[in-house]
Every structure is written in C-alpha cells, then in structure tokens.
C-alpha positions in Angstrom: -88.9 -25.0 -57.2 -84.9 -25.0 -58.0 -83.6 -28.1 -59.4 -80.5 -29.7 -57.6 -76.9 -28.5 -59.6 -74.5 -31.7 -60.6 -71.2 -31.4 -58.8 -70.0 -30.4 -62.5 -72.1 -27.3 -62.5 -71.8 -26.4 -59.2 -68.1 -26.4 -59.9 -68.4 -24.4 -62.6 -71.2 -21.8 -60.9 -68.4 -21.4 -58.3 -65.8 -20.7 -60.8 -67.6 -18.0 -62.5 -68.9 -16.1 -59.3 -64.7 -15.9 -58.1 -63.5 -14.8 -60.9 -66.4 -12.0 -61.1 -65.8 -10.9 -57.4 -61.9 -11.1 -58.1 -61.9 -8.9 -61.0 -64.3 -6.2 -59.3 -62.9 -6.6 -55.7 -59.5 -8.0 -55.8 -57.9 -11.2 -54.4 -58.7 -10.3 -50.4 -62.1 -9.4 -50.7 -63.2 -11.9 -53.2 -61.2 -14.4 -50.6 -63.5 -13.3 -48.0 -66.8 -13.4 -49.7 -66.6 -16.4 -51.1 -65.3 -18.2 -47.8 -68.1 -16.5 -46.3 -70.9 -17.8 -48.4 -69.5 -21.3 -48.3 -70.2 -21.3 -44.4 -73.7 -20.4 -45.6 -73.9 -23.1 -48.1 -72.6 -25.5 -45.5 -75.1 -24.5 -43.0 -77.9 -24.9 -44.8 -76.8 -27.9 -46.2 -75.8 -29.3 -42.4 -79.4 -28.1 -41.4 -81.4 -30.0 -44.1 -79.7 -33.1 -43.4 -80.3 -33.0 -39.7 -84.4 -32.2 -40.8 -83.8 -35.2 -42.9 -82.8 -37.8 -40.0 -85.1 -36.4 -38.1 -88.0 -37.2 -40.3 -86.6 -40.9 -40.5 
C-alpha cells in the first residue's frame, strides 16, 4: 500500500513531472498532459471522499 504524500512532496513530484514533459514534448503538449492527469486525480479524490461519506 503506497504511503500518502505530504503537500510539499506532492508539489515536488508535480514539478518533476512538469519539467520532464516540458523538455520532452514542448509547452503545449506538456500542458495538455498535466491537465488531463490533474483531472483524473481530482476525480479519484472525489470518489474517495464520497466513499468515506457513505461509510460515516
């Protein structure tokens, strides 16, 4: 089971991913990739919150 990241660790990981994609694909493609990944993460977080609310 993976550990949860702190806010700082999460920011560092996003920073690394962003510049990795930016250097490889260019600004426009990097923005698209990061936005899509962000949307997926938000959806998963919302699903997790809903499950926790139902259990309570």
